[in-house]
C-alpha positions as CSV (number, residue, x, y, z in Angstrom):
1,M,-9.3,44.4,73.8
2,N,-7.8,45.7,70.5
3,D,-7.7,43.8,67.2
4,E,-4.0,43.0,67.6
5,T,-4.6,41.3,70.9
6,V,-7.5,39.3,69.5
7,H,-5.4,38.2,66.5
8,A,-2.6,37.1,68.9
9,E,-5.0,34.8,70.8
10,R,-6.1,33.0,67.6
11,H,-4.3,31.2,64.9
12,T,-5.5,30.1,61.4
13,V,-5.4,26.3,60.9
14,T,-5.6,25.2,57.2
15,F,-6.8,21.6,56.7
16,L,-5.6,19.6,53.6
17,P,-7.0,18.1,51.5
18,L,-10.2,19.9,52.6
19,D,-8.7,23.2,51.7
20,R,-10.6,24.8,54.5
21,E,-9.5,27.3,57.2
22,L,-10.5,27.6,60.8
23,E,-9.6,30.2,63.4
24,V,-8.5,28.3,66.6
25,R,-8.1,30.0,69.9
26,R,-4.8,29.8,71.7
27,G,-4.9,26.7,74.0
28,E,-7.9,25.2,72.2
29,K,-7.5,21.7,70.9
30,I,-7.5,21.7,67.1
31,L,-9.8,18.6,66.8
32,A,-12.3,20.1,69.2
33,A,-12.5,23.3,67.2
34,A,-12.8,21.4,63.9
35,L,-15.6,19.2,65.2
36,A,-17.5,22.2,66.5
37,A,-17.3,23.6,63.0
38,N,-18.5,20.2,61.5
39,F,-15.3,19.4,59.7
40,P,-15.4,15.7,58.6
41,L,-12.3,14.5,60.4
42,P,-11.7,11.0,61.8
43,Y,-11.5,10.6,65.5
44,S,-12.5,8.2,68.3
45,C,-11.1,8.4,71.9
46,Q,-10.1,12.1,71.9
47,K,-7.5,11.2,74.6
48,G,-4.4,10.5,72.5
49,V,-4.7,6.7,72.6
50,C,-6.3,5.5,69.4
51,G,-4.4,7.6,66.8
52,S,-7.4,8.1,64.6
53,C,-6.9,11.9,64.4
54,K,-3.3,11.7,63.3
55,A,-2.2,14.5,60.9
56,K,1.0,15.8,59.5
57,V,2.1,19.4,60.1
58,K,3.1,20.9,56.7
59,V,3.5,24.5,57.8
60,G,3.8,26.1,61.3
61,V,4.0,24.6,64.8
62,C,1.6,22.6,67.0
63,D,2.0,22.1,70.7
64,Q,1.2,18.7,72.2
65,G,3.0,19.3,75.5
66,D,5.7,16.9,76.7
67,T,3.5,13.8,77.1
68,Q,4.1,10.8,74.8
69,F,0.8,9.5,73.6
70,A,0.0,5.9,72.7
71,G,-1.6,6.9,69.4
72,L,1.7,8.4,68.1
73,S,5.0,6.7,67.8
74,A,8.3,8.5,68.3
75,S,9.2,8.0,64.6
76,E,5.9,9.5,63.5
77,A,6.5,12.5,65.8
78,E,9.9,13.0,64.2
79,Q,8.3,13.0,60.7
80,G,6.0,15.9,61.8
81,Y,2.9,14.0,62.7
82,V,0.7,15.1,65.6
83,L,-2.6,14.1,67.2
84,L,-5.2,16.8,66.6
85,C,-7.1,15.9,69.7
86,Q,-4.1,16.8,71.8
87,S,-2.6,19.6,69.7
88,T,-3.0,23.4,70.0
89,P,-1.7,25.8,67.4
90,A,1.4,27.7,68.4
91,S,1.4,29.6,65.1
92,D,-0.7,29.6,61.9
93,V,-0.6,26.0,60.9
94,T,-1.3,23.8,57.8
95,V,-2.1,20.2,58.5
96,E,-2.6,17.3,56.2
97,C,-5.2,14.9,57.5
98,R,-7.6,12.1,56.5
99,T,-11.3,12.9,56.1
100,V,-14.5,11.0,56.5
101,P,-17.2,12.7,54.4
102,S,-19.7,10.1,55.5
103,V,-20.2,11.8,58.9
104,E,-21.6,14.9,57.3
105,G,-25.4,14.8,57.6
106,Y,-25.2,13.3,61.1
107,P,-25.1,16.4,63.3
108,V,-24.3,16.3,67.0
109,R,-27.4,16.9,69.0
110,K,-28.2,17.4,72.7
111,A,-31.4,15.9,74.0
112,P,-33.1,14.6,77.1
113,C,-34.0,10.9,77.2
114,R,-35.7,8.5,79.6
115,V,-34.6,5.1,80.7
116,S,-37.1,2.7,79.2
117,A,-35.4,-0.6,80.4
118,L,-32.5,-1.9,82.4
119,E,-31.2,-5.5,82.1
120,R,-28.2,-7.2,83.6
121,L,-26.6,-9.2,80.8
122,A,-23.9,-10.3,83.2
123,D,-23.1,-9.6,86.8
124,D,-21.0,-6.6,85.7
125,V,-22.7,-5.7,82.4
126,M,-25.9,-3.6,82.2
127,R,-28.0,-3.1,79.0
128,I,-29.5,0.3,79.1
129,R,-32.3,1.3,76.7
130,L,-33.0,5.0,76.3
131,K,-36.2,6.3,74.8
132,L,-35.5,9.2,72.5
133,P,-37.7,12.3,72.2
134,A,-39.8,12.5,69.0
135,N,-38.0,15.7,67.9
136,P,-35.4,16.6,67.0
137,Q,-34.7,13.4,65.0
138,F,-31.6,11.6,66.3
139,R,-29.6,10.0,63.5
140,F,-26.4,7.9,63.8
141,L,-24.1,5.6,61.9
142,P,-23.6,2.0,63.2
143,G,-20.5,2.1,65.3
144,Q,-20.7,5.6,66.6
145,Y,-21.1,6.6,70.3
146,I,-22.9,9.1,72.5
147,D,-22.0,10.9,75.7
148,V,-24.5,10.3,78.5
149,T,-24.8,12.7,81.5
150,I,-26.2,11.5,84.8
151,P,-27.5,13.7,87.7
152,G,-24.5,15.5,89.2
153,G,-22.9,16.2,85.8
154,V,-20.9,13.0,85.5
155,R,-20.5,12.2,81.9
156,R,-19.5,8.9,80.1
157,S,-19.0,8.0,76.4
158,L,-20.8,4.8,75.5
159,S,-21.1,3.1,72.1
160,I,-24.5,2.6,70.6
161,A,-25.3,-1.1,70.4
162,N,-28.4,-1.2,68.2
163,S,-29.0,-0.6,64.5
164,P,-30.3,2.8,63.2
165,E,-33.3,0.9,61.9
166,D,-34.5,0.5,65.5
167,E,-36.2,3.9,65.7
168,G,-37.1,5.7,68.9
169,F,-34.5,4.2,71.3
170,I,-30.8,3.7,71.9
171,E,-29.3,0.6,73.4
172,L,-26.0,0.9,75.5
173,H,-23.9,-1.8,77.2
174,L,-22.1,-0.6,80.3
175,R,-19.5,-2.6,82.3
176,N,-19.2,-1.8,85.9
177,Y,-15.6,-0.6,86.5
178,G,-16.5,0.9,89.9
179,G,-16.4,4.5,88.8
180,P,-19.0,7.1,89.7
181,F,-21.0,6.6,86.5
182,S,-21.1,2.8,86.8
183,T,-21.8,3.0,90.5
184,F,-24.8,5.2,89.9
185,V,-26.2,3.1,87.0
186,F,-25.8,-0.2,88.9
187,G,-26.9,1.1,92.3
188,S,-29.4,3.9,91.7
189,L,-30.6,4.3,88.2
190,K,-34.3,3.3,87.6
191,E,-36.6,2.9,84.7
192,N,-38.2,6.2,83.7
193,D,-35.3,8.3,85.1
194,L,-34.3,11.2,83.0
195,L,-30.8,11.5,81.5
196,R,-29.2,13.7,78.9
197,L,-27.3,12.6,75.8
198,E,-25.1,14.3,73.3
199,G,-24.0,12.8,70.0
200,P,-23.4,11.0,67.8
201,Y,-19.6,11.1,67.9
202,G,-16.8,9.1,66.3
203,S,-15.7,7.9,62.8
204,F,-15.9,4.2,63.6
205,F,-18.4,2.9,61.0
206,V,-18.3,0.7,57.9
207,R,-16.9,2.2,54.8
208,D,-19.6,1.3,52.2
209,D,-17.4,2.2,49.3
210,S,-15.5,-1.1,49.8
211,S,-16.5,-4.7,49.1
212,K,-13.6,-6.3,51.0
213,P,-14.4,-9.0,53.5
214,M,-14.7,-7.6,57.0
215,I,-13.2,-8.9,60.3
216,L,-15.1,-7.6,63.3
217,L,-12.9,-7.7,66.4
218,A,-14.3,-7.1,69.8
219,S,-13.1,-7.5,73.4
220,G,-15.6,-7.3,76.3
221,T,-18.2,-4.6,75.9
222,G,-16.4,-3.6,72.7
223,F,-19.1,-5.9,71.3
224,A,-21.6,-3.1,71.6
225,P,-20.7,-1.1,68.4
226,I,-19.9,-4.3,66.6
227,K,-23.4,-5.5,67.3
228,S,-24.8,-2.3,65.8
229,I,-22.6,-2.8,62.7
230,A,-23.5,-6.5,62.3
231,E,-27.2,-6.0,62.7
232,H,-27.2,-3.1,60.2
233,E,-25.3,-5.0,57.6
234,L,-27.6,-8.0,58.0
235,L,-30.7,-5.8,57.7
236,K,-29.5,-4.0,54.6
237,R,-28.3,-7.4,53.1
238,S,-25.0,-5.9,52.1
239,G,-23.7,-9.4,51.1
240,R,-20.2,-8.6,52.5
241,Q,-18.3,-11.5,54.1
242,M,-18.1,-10.9,57.8
243,T,-16.3,-12.8,60.6
244,L,-16.7,-11.8,64.2
245,Y,-13.9,-12.5,66.7
246,W,-15.1,-11.8,70.2
247,G,-12.7,-12.1,73.1
248,G,-13.1,-12.2,76.9
249,R,-11.1,-13.3,79.9
250,R,-13.8,-15.8,81.0
251,P,-16.8,-17.3,79.1
252,H,-19.3,-15.1,81.0
253,D,-17.6,-12.0,79.5
254,L,-19.2,-13.0,76.2
255,Y,-22.5,-11.8,77.6
256,L,-24.6,-12.1,74.4
257,D,-22.9,-15.3,73.1
258,S,-26.3,-16.8,72.0
259,L,-27.1,-13.7,69.9
260,A,-23.7,-13.8,68.1
261,R,-24.1,-17.5,67.5
262,S,-27.5,-16.9,65.9
263,W,-25.9,-14.7,63.3
264,T,-24.1,-17.7,61.9
265,E,-27.5,-18.7,60.3
266,Q,-27.4,-15.4,58.4
267,G,-23.9,-15.7,57.2
268,I,-21.7,-14.2,59.9
269,N,-18.9,-16.5,61.0
270,F,-18.4,-16.3,64.8
271,V,-15.2,-17.2,66.6
272,P,-15.4,-16.7,70.4
273,V,-12.0,-16.6,72.2
274,I,-11.3,-16.9,75.9
275,S,-7.9,-15.8,77.4
276,D,-8.1,-16.9,81.1
277,A,-10.6,-19.8,81.3
278,V,-10.3,-21.9,84.5
279,K,-11.1,-25.6,84.8
280,H,-14.7,-25.3,86.1
281,D,-15.6,-23.0,83.2
282,G,-15.6,-26.1,81.0
283,W,-14.4,-24.0,78.0
284,K,-13.7,-26.1,74.9
285,G,-13.4,-23.3,72.4
286,R,-10.4,-21.1,71.2
287,S,-8.1,-19.8,73.9
288,G,-5.5,-17.0,74.0
289,F,-5.6,-13.4,72.8
290,V,-8.4,-12.6,70.5
291,H,-6.3,-10.7,67.9
292,E,-3.9,-13.7,67.7
293,A,-6.8,-16.0,66.8
294,V,-7.3,-13.7,63.8
295,M,-3.7,-14.1,62.7
296,E,-3.9,-17.9,63.2
297,D,-6.8,-18.1,60.8
298,C,-5.7,-15.3,58.4
299,A,-2.0,-15.0,58.0
300,D,-2.5,-12.6,55.0
301,L,-4.8,-9.7,55.8
302,S,-3.9,-7.6,52.7
303,S,-7.3,-7.9,51.2
304,Y,-9.4,-7.4,54.4
305,Q,-10.9,-4.5,56.3
306,I,-10.7,-4.7,60.1
307,Y,-13.2,-3.1,62.5
308,A,-11.9,-3.4,66.1
309,C,-13.3,-2.2,69.4
310,G,-12.3,-2.8,72.9
311,A,-9.6,-2.0,75.5
312,P,-6.5,-0.1,74.3
313,V,-4.1,-3.1,74.7
314,V,-6.3,-5.2,72.5
315,V,-6.9,-2.7,69.7
316,L,-3.3,-1.3,69.6
317,S,-1.8,-4.8,69.6
318,A,-4.1,-5.8,66.8
319,K,-3.2,-2.8,64.7
320,R,0.5,-3.3,65.2
321,D,0.5,-7.0,64.5
322,F,-2.0,-6.9,61.6
323,T,-0.1,-4.2,59.8
324,E,3.5,-5.4,60.6
325,R,3.0,-9.2,60.4
326,C,0.0,-9.8,58.2
327,G,0.2,-7.2,55.4
328,L,-2.9,-5.2,56.4
329,P,-2.9,-1.7,54.9
330,E,-2.9,0.7,57.8
331,D,-5.8,2.7,56.2
332,E,-8.0,-0.5,56.3
333,F,-7.9,-0.7,60.1
334,F,-10.8,1.1,61.8
335,A,-11.1,1.2,65.5
336,D,-12.9,2.5,68.6
337,I,-10.8,2.3,71.8
338,F,-12.6,2.2,75.1
339,V,-10.8,4.6,77.5
340,S,-12.1,4.6,81.0
341,G,-13.2,7.8,82.7
342,A,-15.6,10.6,81.9
343,A,-15.7,12.1,78.5
344,P,-13.9,15.4,78.0
345,S,-16.1,18.4,78.4
346,A,-17.4,20.1,75.3
């Protein structure tokens, strides 16, 4: 293969304001190439849903195919925005994107790990504790996630549920959706089994350069990274005002309700919200959609930061309504969206 052929199969992508260049292969996703090169870019789901990796094309052409992704509106596409997780370069390209320098210093590692404990927190929620190898040291920011691979090569992204101060292990919360990963964990996985992990991933973590009050918004097992964030903030005595809104369809979906209630003694306000309670549940708390409970309590969110995690419909509805109806600056909404299915291959 001659030099001209090699050049034709690669394009130069320039990232602003980083002012850094990267050679990206034809057909390779720009975000994947940038993360492999340790560029500090924001991202979460990597499936076109969350919109975290949104960037504006200043020069050149990117190809996203013909699919309309939830993370990018039609008007944004008309203005030249793309999702880097779904974009491949069709020419040399310059993109303007947000950066998250805080992720530098937390390299992605691959490591074997052993299951040290399994505990059913609800009929359909399993707490998994993984014992980490002594070396290399695994470091993560509260709110980030890892990819876990089970025998047979099935891979799933799961948020870390414990604080980094808990050295030597990682806690995960898995809901059983009936897929191959969940079926294996709920039916076959045993203590002391060997798994493989890769991470940490994601840019969902607290921005320490702000002193704004924080609203932590979780639906279902979206509580996992919120738990990591809350415990870390309490341990470091940050002093920031925090209110946790945790939503579920039925009361049993709030599978660590007693833990969340215990945080109120340490200064975290807790508002549980149930959307589909039935009579025999005996539910006497807040009802409805969890993000609407936030708006009922805080009509003006202009001075807040929001950290949201859960199903796409919850997180995307919250972002839309908080920014359009409650004055929340779009760059003060941070989210991790749970998208079902195996993680994309590296």
